[in-house]
C-alpha positions as CSV (number, residue, x, y, z in Angstrom):
1,M,2.7,-14.6,-15.0
2,D,2.0,-18.3,-14.5
3,E,0.3,-18.5,-11.1
4,S,1.2,-22.1,-10.6
5,K,4.9,-21.1,-10.4
6,I,4.6,-18.7,-7.5
7,N,6.1,-20.1,-4.3
8,F,6.1,-18.5,-0.8
9,S,6.1,-19.6,2.8
10,L,4.2,-18.5,5.8
11,N,5.2,-19.1,9.4
12,N,3.0,-21.3,11.7
13,A,1.4,-18.4,13.5
14,I,0.2,-16.9,10.3
15,L,-1.0,-20.3,9.0
16,E,-3.0,-20.9,12.3
17,E,-4.6,-17.4,12.0
18,L,-5.4,-18.0,8.3
19,D,-7.0,-21.4,9.2
20,A,-9.0,-19.8,11.9
21,Y,-10.3,-17.0,9.7
22,T,-11.3,-19.4,7.0
23,K,-13.6,-21.0,9.5
24,I,-14.9,-17.8,11.1
25,L,-15.5,-16.0,7.8
26,N,-16.5,-19.0,5.8
27,K,-14.0,-18.1,3.1
28,D,-11.3,-20.2,1.4
29,Y,-7.6,-19.5,1.8
30,S,-7.3,-17.9,-1.6
31,E,-10.1,-15.4,-1.1
32,I,-8.7,-14.3,2.3
33,L,-5.1,-14.0,0.9
34,K,-6.4,-12.1,-2.2
35,E,-8.4,-9.6,0.0
36,A,-5.4,-9.2,2.4
37,L,-3.0,-8.5,-0.5
38,E,-5.4,-6.0,-2.2
39,D,-5.7,-4.2,1.1
40,Y,-1.9,-4.2,1.5
41,F,-1.4,-2.9,-2.1
42,D,-3.9,-0.1,-1.6
43,K,-2.2,1.0,1.6
44,Q,1.3,0.9,0.0
45,Q,0.0,2.9,-3.0
46,K,-1.4,5.6,-0.7
47,M,1.9,5.7,1.2
48,L,3.8,6.1,-2.0
49,L,1.5,8.8,-3.3
50,E,1.8,10.7,0.0
51,K,5.6,10.4,-0.1
52,N,5.7,11.7,-3.6
53,L,3.5,14.6,-2.7
54,D,5.7,15.3,0.3
55,D,8.8,15.2,-1.8
56,E,7.2,17.4,-4.4
57,N,6.2,19.9,-1.7
58,A,9.7,19.9,-0.3
59,M,11.0,21.0,-3.7
60,T,8.5,23.9,-3.9
61,N,8.7,25.4,-0.5
62,L,8.2,29.0,-1.4
63,D,5.1,30.7,0.0
64,F,2.8,32.9,-2.1
65,N,4.6,36.2,-1.3
66,E,8.1,34.7,-1.7
67,F,7.2,33.5,-5.2
68,W,5.6,36.7,-6.4
69,D,8.1,39.2,-4.8
70,D,10.8,38.4,-7.4
71,L,8.5,38.5,-10.4
72,D,8.1,41.6,-12.5
73,I,5.0,41.8,-14.4
């Protein structure tokens, strides 16, 4: 993806906070946005993995005894 073609907008409150943090942390805008997005993506990935695990567990809701009671070995 060509990075120069990505367009987005931020509201004034976010821009003011971003500006303040660039000064407080002595980082540039790109670095702060990169770190924030990496953190966001990590959190979203964890949420998706947990949701998938919950969905998988919902499909296999038999406990140990229920599973083995119907099996003849």
